[in-house]
C-alpha positions as CSV (number, residue, x, y, z in Angstrom):
1,M,108.1,63.9,18.2
2,D,108.2,64.7,22.1
3,E,104.6,66.5,21.4
4,D,103.5,62.8,19.9
5,L,104.5,60.8,23.4
6,P,101.7,61.7,25.7
7,L,99.6,60.8,22.9
8,L,100.8,57.6,22.0
9,S,100.8,56.6,25.5
10,R,97.0,57.5,26.5
11,S,96.3,55.5,22.9
12,S,98.1,52.7,24.5
13,A,96.4,53.2,28.1
14,A,93.1,53.3,26.1
15,T,93.7,50.0,24.1
16,D,95.1,47.8,27.9
17,E,91.8,49.3,28.9
18,S,89.7,48.2,26.3
19,Q,91.2,44.8,26.9
20,T,90.9,44.2,30.4
21,T,86.9,45.3,30.3
22,K,86.5,42.9,27.2
23,P,85.8,39.5,28.2
24,S,88.0,36.8,28.2
25,K,87.5,33.5,25.5
26,R,87.4,31.5,28.7
27,T,84.8,33.8,30.5
28,V,82.6,33.5,27.9
29,R,82.9,29.9,28.3
30,R,82.0,29.9,31.1
31,Y,78.9,31.4,31.1
32,M,78.0,29.4,28.0
33,T,78.5,26.3,30.4
34,V,76.8,27.7,33.3
35,A,74.0,28.7,31.1
36,V,73.4,25.1,29.3
37,I,73.8,23.2,32.7
38,L,70.9,25.3,33.8
39,V,69.1,24.6,30.7
40,G,69.9,20.9,31.1
41,A,68.9,20.8,35.1
42,F,65.2,22.6,34.0
43,M,64.7,19.8,31.2
44,N,66.4,16.7,33.4
45,Y,63.2,17.5,36.1
46,L,61.0,18.5,33.4
47,S,61.4,14.8,32.2
48,I,61.2,13.7,35.4
49,Y,57.3,14.7,36.1
50,L,56.2,14.5,32.9
51,P,54.5,11.2,33.0
52,S,52.7,12.4,36.5
53,P,49.2,13.2,35.2
54,F,48.1,10.6,32.6
55,Y,50.7,7.0,34.1
56,P,48.4,6.0,36.5
57,Q,45.7,6.0,34.0
58,I,47.2,4.3,31.3
59,A,48.7,1.9,34.0
60,A,45.1,1.1,35.2
61,E,44.2,0.2,31.6
62,R,46.9,-2.0,31.3
63,K,46.5,-3.6,34.2
64,G,42.4,-4.0,34.2
65,S,42.2,-2.9,37.8
66,K,44.1,-0.2,40.5
67,A,47.7,-0.4,40.1
68,D,48.9,2.1,42.9
69,T,51.0,-0.2,44.4
70,E,53.4,-0.8,41.0
71,V,52.9,2.7,40.1
72,G,54.8,3.6,43.2
73,I,57.3,1.3,43.2
74,M,57.3,2.9,39.2
75,V,58.0,6.5,40.9
76,G,60.0,5.1,43.6
77,S,62.7,3.6,41.5
78,L,63.8,6.9,40.0
79,Q,64.6,8.1,43.5
80,L,65.7,4.9,44.7
81,S,68.4,4.9,42.2
82,A,69.8,8.2,42.5
83,F,69.7,8.0,46.3
84,V,72.4,5.3,46.0
85,V,74.1,6.6,42.8
86,S,74.6,10.0,44.7
87,M,76.3,8.6,47.2
88,F,79.1,7.6,45.3
89,V,79.7,10.3,42.4
90,G,81.5,13.0,44.8
91,G,83.9,10.3,45.9
92,Y,84.4,9.1,42.1
93,L,84.6,12.4,40.4
94,D,88.0,12.7,40.3
95,R,88.4,9.4,38.8
96,L,85.2,9.3,36.4
97,G,86.0,12.8,35.6
98,A,83.0,15.6,35.5
99,R,83.4,15.9,31.9
100,F,82.5,12.0,31.6
101,L,79.9,12.3,34.7
102,T,78.3,15.4,33.1
103,T,77.7,14.0,29.6
104,S,76.4,10.6,30.5
105,G,74.2,11.6,32.9
106,V,72.7,13.9,30.2
107,F,72.5,11.3,27.8
108,L,70.6,8.6,30.1
109,V,68.2,10.7,31.3
110,G,67.4,11.9,27.6
111,G,67.5,8.4,26.1
112,C,65.2,6.4,29.1
113,T,62.5,9.9,28.3
114,V,62.8,8.5,24.5
115,L,62.6,4.9,25.5
116,F,59.4,5.2,28.1
117,G,57.7,7.4,25.2
118,F,57.6,3.9,23.0
119,L,55.8,2.0,26.0
120,E,53.0,3.6,24.5
121,Y,53.4,-0.1,22.0
122,V,53.4,-2.3,24.9
123,K,50.2,-3.8,25.3
124,E,50.9,-6.6,28.1
125,W,50.9,-5.3,31.9
126,S,54.0,-7.3,33.0
127,P,56.6,-6.1,30.2
128,F,54.9,-2.7,30.4
129,I,55.8,-2.2,34.5
130,G,58.5,-4.1,34.5
131,L,59.6,-1.9,31.6
132,S,58.9,1.0,33.1
133,I,60.3,0.4,35.8
134,V,63.9,-0.9,34.8
135,I,63.8,2.5,32.7
136,R,63.1,5.1,35.4
137,F,65.7,3.1,37.3
138,V,68.3,3.9,35.2
139,M,66.7,7.8,34.7
140,G,67.5,8.1,38.2
141,V,71.2,7.1,37.7
142,G,71.6,9.5,35.1
143,E,70.0,11.9,37.0
144,A,72.2,11.6,39.9
145,A,75.6,11.7,37.9
146,F,74.4,14.8,36.3
147,D,72.3,16.7,39.3
148,A,75.6,15.9,41.9
149,T,78.8,16.9,38.4
150,S,77.2,19.7,37.9
151,M,76.3,21.6,41.5
152,A,79.9,20.8,41.7
153,L,80.8,22.7,38.3
154,L,78.9,25.2,38.8
155,L,80.9,25.7,42.5
156,G,84.0,25.1,41.3
157,M,83.6,28.0,38.3
158,F,82.4,30.4,40.6
159,P,84.0,29.3,44.5
160,A,83.4,32.7,45.5
161,H,79.3,33.1,44.5
162,T,78.2,29.4,45.9
163,G,75.2,31.3,47.3
164,A,74.4,32.8,44.4
165,M,75.2,29.2,42.4
166,W,72.9,27.5,44.6
167,G,70.2,29.7,44.4
168,I,70.3,29.6,40.9
169,Y,70.4,25.7,40.0
170,G,67.7,25.4,42.8
171,F,65.7,27.9,40.6
172,A,66.4,26.0,38.1
173,E,65.1,22.8,39.5
174,T,62.0,24.0,40.5
175,V,60.6,25.4,37.5
176,G,61.4,22.3,35.6
177,F,59.5,20.7,38.5
178,V,56.6,23.0,38.9
179,G,56.4,23.0,34.5
180,G,56.7,19.3,34.2
181,A,53.1,18.1,35.2
182,P,51.4,21.2,33.0
183,L,53.4,19.9,30.2
184,G,52.9,16.7,29.9
185,G,49.8,16.7,30.6
186,L,49.2,19.0,27.5
187,M,51.5,17.3,25.2
188,Y,49.8,14.3,26.1
189,H,46.3,15.9,25.4
190,V,48.0,17.2,22.1
191,E,49.7,13.7,20.7
192,G,49.4,11.4,23.1
193,F,51.2,9.0,24.9
194,Y,55.0,8.8,23.2
195,F,55.1,12.7,22.2
196,P,56.2,14.3,25.4
197,F,58.8,12.2,26.0
198,V,59.9,11.3,22.5
199,V,59.9,16.1,22.3
200,I,61.9,16.1,25.6
201,G,64.3,13.5,25.6
202,G,65.3,14.7,21.9
203,I,66.5,17.9,23.1
204,L,68.2,16.4,26.1
205,L,69.5,14.2,23.9
206,S,70.7,17.2,21.7
207,F,72.4,18.9,25.2
208,T,74.9,15.8,25.4
209,L,77.3,16.8,22.6
210,L,76.6,20.6,23.7
211,L,78.3,19.8,26.9
212,W,80.9,17.4,25.5
213,Y,82.5,20.4,23.5
214,L,81.8,23.1,26.4
215,L,83.6,20.8,28.7
216,S,86.4,19.5,26.8
217,D,88.8,21.6,29.1
218,V,87.1,21.6,32.3
219,H,90.6,21.8,34.3
220,S,90.8,24.9,33.0
221,L,87.4,26.5,33.7
222,T,87.0,25.0,37.4
223,G,89.8,23.6,38.3
224,L,88.5,20.0,39.2
225,E,90.1,17.5,37.5
226,G,93.8,17.4,37.3
227,T,94.8,18.8,40.9
228,G,95.4,14.9,42.3
229,D,94.9,16.1,46.2
230,D,92.9,15.6,48.8
231,R,92.5,19.1,50.0
232,V,90.2,21.5,48.7
233,G,91.1,24.9,48.9
234,D,92.8,25.8,52.8
235,H,90.2,22.5,53.9
236,E,90.7,18.7,53.8
237,A,88.6,16.6,52.1
238,V,85.1,15.2,53.5
239,S,83.8,11.8,53.3
240,V,80.4,11.5,52.4
241,W,80.5,8.7,56.2
242,Q,82.2,12.1,58.0
243,L,79.4,14.1,57.4
244,L,76.4,11.4,58.3
245,K,77.8,11.6,61.9
246,I,76.9,15.3,62.0
247,P,73.7,15.3,63.3
248,S,72.6,18.2,61.8
249,I,73.2,16.9,58.3
250,V,71.0,13.8,59.5
251,L,68.2,16.4,60.8
252,M,68.6,18.4,57.5
253,L,68.8,15.0,55.4
254,F,65.7,13.7,57.3
255,N,63.7,17.1,56.5
256,V,64.3,16.2,52.7
257,F,63.2,13.2,52.7
258,S,60.1,14.0,55.0
259,C,59.4,16.7,52.3
260,Y,60.0,14.3,48.8
261,A,58.0,11.8,50.3
262,G,54.5,14.1,51.1
263,L,55.2,14.8,47.4
264,A,56.0,11.7,45.9
265,L,52.7,10.3,47.4
266,L,50.5,12.6,45.2
267,D,52.1,11.4,41.9
268,T,50.6,7.8,42.8
269,S,47.1,8.8,43.9
270,M,46.2,12.1,43.2
271,A,46.0,11.6,39.4
272,T,43.1,8.7,39.5
273,Y,41.5,10.3,42.3
274,L,40.6,13.3,40.5
275,D,40.0,11.0,37.0
276,K,37.1,9.1,38.9
277,E,35.8,11.9,41.5
278,F,35.6,15.1,38.8
279,G,35.8,13.7,35.8
280,W,39.4,15.5,35.0
281,S,40.8,15.8,31.8
282,V,44.7,15.3,32.2
283,A,45.8,18.7,30.6
284,H,43.7,19.8,34.0
285,I,45.4,17.6,36.3
286,G,48.6,18.2,34.9
287,L,48.1,22.0,35.9
């Protein structure tokens, strides 16, 4: 009987070791949440840049003359709303909840993307450009809510790997940024104006329910909600206005502003120029 004890202890140790190495349900759910957030970030930026290769020409057709200024306002309305909303998302994250902000952000971006596709049936110029600006403005609200909150979720889930989380999230956004215009041009070439918006927007809307389910217990994944504390770890919480008083942060923000301003100039002029001067197709312009 005594000879069986070492065998039993070894068996128990092996069982304990297998239980230790086997990922828990919480870990699996955490990685699933990260994957969905990254795909959502990719799809968000994909939807934002879908109309770049063909919207300026459509706007010129509706107006009957150059519409560069109006197209610029339409493009800038999204960034304007994202700028304003981003200033407040961080401060109200604890009150509104990461789950609500993330899922509502995806819902707004997806819903506005689908609605944008139905602008094909608005033939008169004034309602066409007016609705375009309003839809893109609301879309920017959703983009800002999702972008800021999902980044906070990733950092909360992996506080020891903040650099890696920043890098992988930026990679997902960049791939969407790069692929938006080519995919939009290709899908427009295949099925017309409504097609890219309805397809991509529909996929984003389906993510709303998935994120709502995965984030049902945000506190267990990240510890972001339910703390009611004004401190994060061993550091006091810092407001946006305190950060804006730091010269290095202001300089960094100015650099980001300059880069995006240069990129935005292409959205309002390059597609029209390539179409008129070289007769490029929408698919080639997107690429």
